[in-house]
N, C-alpha and C positions, 0 to 999 in steps of 0.2 A: 504494500500500500504506500503510495507516494504522499508526502505531506505537501500541503499548499501554504503559501504565505498570504496572509490577509492583506488587503490594501493598506490598512492602518499600520501594520508592521513594516511594510515596505517604505512608507513615508517617514517613519522614525529612523530607519537605517540609511536613508538617503544622505549623500554627501553633496554639499553645495559649493560651487566656485564663488569667487568674490563678486561677480556680476549678479548671481542669483541671490546672494546675501544682501547686496545693495538694493535689489528689487524688493526683497522681503521686508527690509527696513525702511524703504522709501527714501533712500539717500544715495549719494554718489559712491562710486567705487573708491575714490580717494578717501572719502570719509570713513569707509569700512577699514581701510589700511591705517588711518589715524587712530581709530578706536582700538584696533589690535595693537598698534605700536605703544600706546600709553596704558594698555592693560585694562581697558574699560569694557571689553567684551570677551566671550569665551575664546580660549586659544584654539587656533586651527590645527588640523591634522596635516602633517607633511608627508606626501607620498612621492618620494624622489624630489623632483623640482616642482611638483604641484602642491598647491595649498588649498585645502578643502575644510569646510566646517560641517559638523553634524547638524542636520536640520533640527533634530530634537533638542540639541543643546542651545541653538539660537532661539527656538520657540520657547523653551523653558526660561531662558534669560529675559526675553521680552515679557513673558507672562509674570515674571518676578519684578518687573519694573525697571529692567536694565541696570542692575546694580554693578558697581565696579568689580571686576574679577581679579584685580591685583591684590595679592596677599598683604595684609598689614596696612591697607589703605583706609583712611578715614575721610568721610565727606564733610 
């Protein structure tokens, strides 16, 4: 018996490139890089020379109100 993956499980496992993250957040690609560089968003996953973000981590970050992801950072 083969197992099937539900559409919701597929969406949580999806990796997004910087353009897709920018579209999801409603901002520019450059702004996504700025957020990443200053530690204000979840860290990306590096696959060789590719940079991807987990869709579930971005969605969770947004639902939590976009808190800073830098350790020891106070607002």
